[in-house]
C-alpha positions in Angstrom: -44.0 35.1 25.5 -40.6 33.3 26.9 -41.3 30.5 29.5 -39.3 31.2 32.7 -36.6 28.2 33.5 -36.3 28.1 37.3 -32.8 29.0 38.4 -31.9 31.0 35.4 -30.1 30.5 32.1 -27.5 29.0 34.0 -29.7 26.0 35.1 -31.0 25.8 31.0 -27.3 25.5 30.0 -26.8 22.4 32.6 -30.2 20.5 31.7 -29.1 20.8 27.5 -25.6 19.3 28.4 -27.0 16.8 30.7 -29.4 15.8 28.1 -26.3 16.0 25.3 -24.3 13.8 27.8 -27.5 11.0 28.0 -27.9 11.0 24.1 -24.6 10.5 23.8 -24.3 7.6 26.4 -26.9 6.0 24.8 -25.6 6.2 21.5 -22.3 4.5 23.0 -24.6 1.7 24.7 -26.6 1.3 21.2 -23.3 0.1 19.5 -19.9 -0.9 22.0 -16.5 0.0 21.1 -15.8 -2.2 17.9 -13.0 -4.4 18.8 -12.0 -7.8 17.5 -9.0 -10.1 18.7 -6.8 -12.2 16.8 -4.6 -14.7 18.1 -2.4 -16.5 15.9 0.5 -19.2 17.0 3.0 -20.7 15.1 5.5 -22.8 15.9 8.5 -22.3 13.3 10.9 -25.1 15.0 8.2 -27.9 15.7 6.5 -28.0 12.4 2.8 -27.6 14.0 0.1 -26.5 11.9 -0.9 -22.8 12.7 -3.9 -22.4 14.9 -5.8 -19.8 16.9 -9.1 -18.0 17.8 -11.0 -15.2 16.7 -13.1 -13.6 19.2 -15.6 -11.0 18.4 -18.8 -9.0 19.9 -22.1 -10.1 19.9 -23.4 -6.7 18.8 -21.6 -7.3 15.6 -21.8 -11.2 15.4 -25.9 -10.3 15.7 -25.5 -7.4 12.8 -24.2 -10.2 10.3 -26.8 -12.8 11.7 -30.2 -10.8 11.8 -30.6 -11.7 15.1 -32.1 -8.5 18.3 -31.6 -8.0 20.8 -27.7 -9.0 20.3 -27.5 -10.4 23.7 -29.8 -13.2 22.2 -26.5 -14.7 21.0 -25.6 -15.2 24.8 -26.9 -17.7 25.0 -25.2 -21.1 24.6 -27.9 -22.9 22.3 -28.6 -20.2 20.1 -24.6 -19.0 19.5 -23.7 -23.2 18.8 -26.6 -23.3 16.0 -25.7 -20.1 14.0 -22.1 -20.9 14.8 -21.8 -22.3 11.2 -23.7 -19.6 9.5 -21.5 -16.8 11.7 -18.1 -19.3 10.6 -19.2 -19.1 6.7 -19.4 -15.2 6.9 -16.1 -14.7 8.7 -14.2 -17.2 6.6 -15.0 -15.0 3.8 -13.7 -11.7 5.3 -10.1 -13.5 7.3 -7.7 -14.7 5.0 -4.4 -16.3 6.1 -1.4 -16.8 3.2 1.4 -18.8 4.3 4.1 -17.7 1.6 2.0 -16.3 -1.1 -0.3 -19.5 -0.4 -4.1 -19.5 0.9 -4.7 -21.9 3.6 -7.7 -23.4 4.8 -9.5 -22.5 8.1 -11.0 -25.2 10.1 -13.3 -24.1 12.7 -13.6 -25.4 16.1 -16.4 -24.9 19.0 -17.4 -21.9 19.8 -17.5 -20.6 22.8 -19.6 -18.0 24.5 -18.0 -15.2 26.8 -20.6 -13.6 28.4 -18.4 -11.3 31.2 -17.5 -9.5 27.6 -20.3 -10.1 25.8 -18.3 -11.6 23.1 -18.4 -15.2 21.2 -14.7 -16.7 21.0 -13.7 -18.9 17.8 -11.3 -21.3 17.9 -9.6 -22.6 14.5 -6.8 -24.8 13.5 -5.0 -24.1 9.9 -5.8 -27.7 8.5 -2.5 -29.3 7.3 -0.4 -26.1 7.0 2.8 -26.1 8.5 4.7 -22.9 9.4 6.3 -21.5 6.9 8.4 -18.0 6.6 6.2 -15.4 5.5 2.3 -15.1 7.0 -0.1 -12.7 5.2 -3.0 -11.7 7.2 -6.5 -10.0 5.9 -9.2 -9.4 8.2 -11.7 -6.9 6.9 -14.2 -8.6 9.6 -17.2 -6.1 9.7 -17.4 -3.8 6.6 -21.0 -2.3 7.7 -18.7 -0.4 10.2 -15.7 1.9 8.8 -14.8 2.3 12.4 -14.2 -1.7 13.4 -10.9 -2.4 14.1 -9.6 -5.9 14.9 -6.3 -6.4 17.8 -3.8 -9.2 15.7 -1.2 -11.0 18.1 1.2 -13.1 16.9 2.6 -16.0 19.2 6.0 -17.9 18.1 6.5 -20.9 20.3 4.3 -19.8 23.1 5.7 -16.3 23.0 4.3 -13.1 21.4 6.1 -11.6 18.7 4.3 -9.5 17.0 1.1 -6.6 17.8 -0.7 -4.8 15.4 -4.3 -3.4 14.6 -6.2 -3.7 11.4 -8.9 -1.5 10.5 -10.5 -0.6 6.9 -7.6 1.7 5.8 -4.8 -1.3 6.9 -7.0 -4.8 6.6 -3.8 -6.4 6.5 -0.5 -7.1 7.4 2.7 -9.4 6.4 5.0 -11.1 9.0 8.2 -13.1 9.2 8.6 -15.7 11.5 11.9 -16.2 13.1 13.0 -19.1 11.2 15.6 -19.7 8.2 12.4 -20.1 6.3 11.4 -16.6 7.5 15.0 -14.9 6.9 14.9 -16.3 3.3 11.4 -14.6 3.0 12.9 -11.1 4.4 15.5 -11.6 1.5 13.3 -12.8 -1.1 10.7 -9.9 -0.1 12.9 -6.9 0.0 15.6 -7.4 -2.8 13.0 -7.2 -5.5 11.5 -4.1 -3.6 14.6 -2.7 -3.5 15.3 -3.4 -7.7 12.1 -1.9 -8.5 12.5 1.3 -6.2 15.6 2.4 -8.4 14.1 1.6 -11.7 10.8 3.3 -11.1 12.5 6.4 -9.0 13.3 9.2 -11.9 15.1 11.3 -9.6 17.6 9.0 -8.6 17.9 7.6 -12.0 18.6 11.1 -13.4 21.0 11.4 -10.1 23.0 8.8 -11.5 23.0 9.4 -15.3 24.7 12.9 -14.5 27.5 11.3 -12.7 28.0 9.6 -15.9 27.5 11.8 -18.7 31.0 13.1 -18.8 32.3 9.7 -19.0 35.5 8.4 -17.8 38.1 5.3 -16.6 36.3 2.4 -15.3 38.0 2.9 -12.7 37.0 6.4 -12.1 33.2 5.5 -12.2 33.7 2.9 -9.9 34.6 5.3 -7.3 32.1 7.8 -8.1 29.0 4.9 -7.9 31.0 3.5 -5.1 30.9 6.9 -3.1 27.0 7.1 -4.1 26.3 3.9 -2.6 28.4 3.7 0.6 26.5 7.5 1.3 23.1 6.0 0.8 23.8 3.0 2.9 24.7 5.1 5.7 21.5 7.1 5.7 19.3 4.6 4.9 20.5 2.6 8.1 20.2 5.6 10.2 16.7 6.5 9.1 15.6 3.1 9.1 16.6 2.2 12.9 14.6 5.7 13.5 18.0 7.2 14.6 17.3 10.4 12.4 14.0 10.8 10.3 14.2 13.9 8.0 10.5 14.9 7.0 10.2 14.1 3.6 9.3 17.7 2.7 13.0 18.5 3.3 14.4 15.4 1.8 12.4 15.5 -1.6 13.4 19.2 -2.4 17.1 18.7 -1.3 16.9 15.2 -3.9 16.0 17.3 -7.1 18.6 19.8 -5.6 21.1 17.8 -6.1 20.4 16.6 -9.3 20.5 20.6 -10.7 23.9 20.4 -8.8 25.4 17.7 -10.8 24.1 18.8 -14.1 25.7 22.8 -12.8 29.0 21.0 -12.5 29.2 19.2 -15.6 28.7 22.4 -17.3 31.5 24.4 -15.4 34.0 22.0 -15.3 35.2 22.4 -18.4 38.7 20.2 -17.9 38.9 21.1 -14.4 39.0 18.7 -11.6 36.4 16.0 -11.7 34.8 16.0 -8.0 32.1 13.6 -9.4 32.8 11.1 -6.3 32.2 13.8 -3.5 28.9 15.2 -5.5 27.9 11.2 -5.1 29.2 10.7 -1.7 27.2 14.3 -0.4 24.4 13.8 -2.0 24.2 10.1 -1.5 23.5 10.8 1.7 20.5 12.7 1.1 19.5 9.9 -1.2 19.6 7.7 1.3 17.2 9.3 3.2 14.7 9.0 0.5 15.4 5.2 -0.1 14.4 4.7 3.9 10.9 6.7 3.1 9.9 4.3 0.9 11.2 1.2 3.5 9.6 2.4 6.6 6.4 2.2 4.2 6.9 -1.3 3.8 6.4 -2.4 7.7 9.5 -3.9 8.2 10.1 -7.0 10.1 11.4 -5.8 13.4 12.8 -9.5 14.3 14.9 -9.3 11.0 15.4 -5.3 10.7 19.2 -5.9 9.4 18.0 -8.7 6.9 15.6 -6.5 5.5 17.7 -3.5 5.2 20.6 -5.0 3.8 17.9 -7.0 1.3 16.9 -3.5 0.5 20.2 -2.4 0.1 20.8 -5.5 -2.1 18.3 -4.2 -4.8 19.0 -0.7 -4.9 22.3 -1.6 -5.9 21.1 -4.4 -8.5 19.2 -2.0 -9.7 21.7 0.7 -9.6 24.0 -1.5 -10.6 21.8 -2.2 -14.1 21.2 1.2 -14.6 25.0 2.3 -14.4 26.2 -0.7 -17.2 24.0 0.3 -19.6 24.1 4.0 -19.7 28.0 4.1 -19.1 28.3 1.5 -22.2 26.0 3.4 -24.6 28.2 6.6 -23.4 31.7 4.5 -24.0 30.4 2.7 -27.5 29.0 7.1 -28.6 32.7 8.4 -27.7 34.7 5.6 -29.2 32.7 6.5 -32.7 33.0 10.1 -32.6 34.8 12.1 -29.5 32.6 15.5 -30.9 29.4 13.5 -30.5 30.0 12.4 -27.0 30.8 15.9 -26.0 27.9 17.2 -27.3 25.6 14.6 -25.7 27.3 15.3 -22.5 26.3 18.9 -22.7 22.9 18.7 -24.1 22.3 15.9 -21.4 23.5 17.7 -18.5 21.0 20.7 -19.8 18.5 18.5 -19.4 19.1 17.3 -16.3 19.4 20.9 -14.9 16.0 21.6 -16.0 14.0 18.5 -15.0 15.7 19.1 -11.5 14.7 22.5 -11.4 11.1 21.2 -12.2 10.9 19.1 -9.2 12.4 21.0 -6.8 9.5 23.7 -7.8 7.0 21.5 -7.7 8.2 19.7 -4.2 8.8 23.0 -2.5 5.5 24.7 -3.9 3.3 22.5 -4.8 1.6 19.8 -2.2 2.0 16.2 -3.1 5.1 17.2 -5.5 6.6 13.9 -4.8 8.3 12.7 -8.0 
């Protein structure tokens, strides 16, 4: 026999919803919002040591220390007696590097913040002066995959950077607003630009396609400069968030540019050489491709111009290496045998078209098809 609920089905539904809300509230109370706060203070001009504080919730600290109930840690005597153990745990999970060198953290007296049910641990980076590039990694409480650490970086007393670290993004890179910071930006982004052009087979194949027909040094210079000018324009536009086409559009267009330059090589047959215009037109597309990589590198906003310039210089260095090697090899072959040079241009253009077609089909019809 089905029991009769006073008030009918609507009351039953209301009671179920109320019970669900109570259970959810109980769960939330059992595990508070998983946040920690890390404040870093640097002073590039005075050269004072880096200092800061780390604030953690007593729930997380108690879990690591095996204390139950967590509220016991709000007692100053217990918090002080367990401070060394907590600092030892956090010291293994909080790392600060300056220009690639790990820094030692010296903890100060622990502070109890009863109003927020948290503990603050001040610290000084012993014997370390502020450098140009700081790397901060904070995977503080790995038992909770939802835990987040909010980071504030102050320079000369002014807030310069805010970020959030979690299990998926456990670290950040910060460039200080000093001469060392600018040099660190240059040292970081020039190699990144070189690496990107050298490990990007689509960009390299486009360049090779432009070089296959050969030509005078002046002609090749005009072609390569057109490509450089075009991708520099769109790289800057996209990095500044003025226009950011989606990768699902840009990547197939890059593949089409490779197909087009290969077909143009096969059809030109002594006609007008329009490689400079091809290089400029599709260079605009390739620039958006470069920008997608640059955005993933967490550009330093205070040194955005330097990072853009440095990355572009790196791309040009890598591009120049490719051009010099390929153009020199093709010129040497043509010097020995003009017929062999023409055959290589013909076969190479077919390979360029086939590779571009493969990438185009892959990027249009298959998810995650980016090379």
